[in-house]
N, C-alpha and C positions, 0 to 999 in steps of 0.2 A: 302375817307377811311371810312369804317364802322366797327370800332373795337368793339370787344365783350369780349376779354380775354387778359390778359397780364401775362408775367412771366419774372422775373429778376433773373439772375444767381449771384453767389457769386463774379463773375468777372465784375458785373455791365453791362452785356449784356442784352438788352431788347428784348423780343420776343412778338409780338402781332398778334392775329388772325384777319384777315380782312374778315368779312362775305360776303361782296359784291363780292370780287374776289376769295375767297377761298385760298388766299396766306398767308404765314407767313412772316411778315416783321420784320427785325432785325436792331437794333441800337447798335453799340458798344459804350463803355464808352466815353463820351465827344463829341459825334457826334449827333447833333440835327436833321439831315436828315438821312433817313433809308440807312443803309450801304449794306444790302443784302436782297434779296427777294427769298423765296423758293416756288416753284410752284409744283403742283401735282394734282392728282385726288381727291381733297378735295372739299366738298360742304357744304356751310353754317356753318363753324366751330363755335362752341359755347365755346370751352374751349381748353386749351393746358397745357402741363407740360413738363419741360426740365430737364433732369437728369444731374448729375455732369459730365457725359461722353459726354454730348452734344447731346444725343438722344432726339428727340422731339416726344411726344405723342399728337395727336390732334384729336378732335372729327370730325367725318364725318358721324354722325348718320342719318342726313336727307339730301337726301333720301337714302343714301348708306347703312346705317345700320351697321356701324363698326367704330372702332377706328384705326387710322393709326399711324404707327411709321416711322419717318424719321431717318435713321441711319446715325450718324455722320461719321462713318468709310467708308460707301459705298455710301453715298449721294443719297440714294434711299428710296422710300416709300414701306411699306409692311403692310398688314392688320394684326393687333395684337390681336384684340378683336371684336367679333360680338355682337352687341347690338340691341335691338328692337326699341329704340328711341334715341334721341340726348342725349349726355352726357353734362349736364350743368355745371358739375365740374369734373376735372380729377386730380388724385394725385398718385404719386408713393412713397411708404414709404420706410423705411430703410431696410425692408425685401425683397424689390424688388417685392412688390405686387401693382398692378394697381387697382385703385378705379375709379368707374364711377357713378356719381349721375344722375339717370334717372328721370327727373322731372315728366314726364307724367305717369310714373309707380310708383311714390311715394316711391322710394327705392334707396339704394346705393348698387351696386354690386361690386365684386372684383375678381381678378384672379391673380395667380402667374405668374411672367415673367420668372421663372427659367426653365420652360419647354414649349413645343409647344402645349400643350393641351389648349383647349378653355373652360375648366371647370370653371364655375363661381359659387360663393356663394353670397347670400344676407347677407350683414353685417349691414344693417339698413333699417327699414321700412318693411311693410308686403306686399306691392304691391297694397294696397287699401288706399285711402285717409282717414286720420283720425287724431284726436288730442290727442289720448292717448300716453303714454310715449313709447310705442312700435311702434308707427305709425308716418308717415310723410305725409305732404301734399305739393306737388310741390317743392321738395327740389332742391336747386341750388348749390351754392359753397360749397366745402368741404375742410377740412384741417386735416392731420394726424400728431400728435405730436411725440416726441421721445419715448413716452411710447406706441405708436401705438393706442392711443385713437383717436376717430374720432369726429370732429366737423362738424355739418351740419347747413347750413343756410336754415331753414325750412320756406320757403317763404309763403306758404299757411296758416300756423299757426302763422305767425308773431312772430317767436321765433328762438333762436339758441339752438340746442340740442347737448349734449355731450354723445357719446357712448364709455364707457370704453372698453378696449380690450376684445373681446369675449362676451360682454354683448349685449343683444337685447333690454333692457329697458334703456332709456336715462335719463340723468339729464338735466333739463332745465336751461340754463345759464342766459338767459334774455328773458322776455316775458311781453309785454304790461305794462311796468312800475313796475313790481314786483321787479326787481333789479334796484335800483336807481329811477330815475324819468322819464326814457325814455320808450316810446312805439314804437315798431317796426312796419314798414309797408312794408311787403314783403322783408326781407333781402335776398340778392343775393350773397354776398361774405363774407367770414370769413377767418381770418388768425391770426397767432401768431407772435409777434415780437421776437427779440433775448432774451428778458427778460421774455418770456412766457406770455405777456399781450395780451389780446384778442382785435381784431379790427374787426368791422362789417361794411359792405356796406349796408346801410339802403336805399334801392332803392326807395321805394315809398315816403320816406321823403327827398330824394335828399341830403343825408348827409353821413358822415363817423363818426362812433362812436369808441372810444377807451377806454380800461380799464386801470387802474393804481392803485397805492397804495390807492387812495381814491374812488375807484369805477369807473363807466363809466362817460365819458364826451363827448360832441360833439367837434369834431376837425375841420371838414370842411363842408361847405354848411349848416350852422346852422339856416338858415331862414326857412328850411323845405318846400321850394317851388322851382319849377324848374326855373333855371335862366341860362343865358349864359355869365354873367360877369366873370371876370378872377378868382374871389375868390368864385364862386358858382358852383353848379352842376345841371345836369338835368338827372334823372334816371341813376345814376352811376351803373355799373354792377359788376366790380371786382376791386381789388386794389392789390398792391404789394409794398414791401420795397426794396430799394437798400441797399448796404452794409454800407452806411452812415446814414441810418435811414430815408431818404427822402421817401415820399409817392407818388406813381404813381397811378392814378385813370383812369379807362376806363369810360369816361363821355359819355355814349351812346347817350343820348338825344341831345348832342351837337356834336356828331360825331368827338370826339377828345380824346386825351390822355393828362391828366394834371399832371404836376410834382409840388408837393408842398414841399418846403424846410421849415421844421419846425424849428423855432428858439428856441434854448435851454433855453433861459432865459425868454421866454414868453409862457404861456400855451394857446394853442388854436389859436395862430397867425401864419401866414405863408406867405411865398412868393411863387409866382406861375410862372411856365414856361410851355409853350405848346410845345409838341413834334410835329415837322412837318413831313409830309410824301410826 
């Protein structure tokens, strides 16, 4: 298995995109071996998103040039969005708007899922690589909060950007040690937990950072070097929480998905399980 993206529903069902086979592999709660495999005309998927209704949106940008939707009602695939490049991040917000982070175009685009039109708007970035607050450089993971503000893992600029709803000028959340003591190295994933704390997949430093009442701290992979031991990571790509607050990491360099059970009474310590395929 060559996982690249993961999504966990509120029912603790785990979805992972397998770039090697183009399949979506599914694990239901309590099952450590994959329970279901969804196949289709998917090529090299980089990202996926699952709605509360069970519909799956999955990147098939290379070489097909589109985003596919797997309908839970019909159990079929259909093209839902045409894109010029791969979507390194996908997200559907509360307004039923689909976002795609196009890394090689240095921008995030979006379209409404309420109609059949493929009209798209650029919601972040200018289409050219740059480091100003209106620009992005090789953006990867994205997250949209309940206020429809957009968080972007801006890999090429080693920072995380926050675009408030309707704004084209971002606020930098963390950049090269300005916030706390951490310097990022190509962040590729970003998410908020149930308490609206920010978590970052720091790909080039092989670790997971998390914010809290006292600022950012390193949670996982804190030696900042690639490793294959059970408590370390190698080029992690994305992460997700289950409903209990456990962290699942797509550990790309080790071709595995790791589950870390955080201990409530110890900060930064964890137990690890590996999901089998």
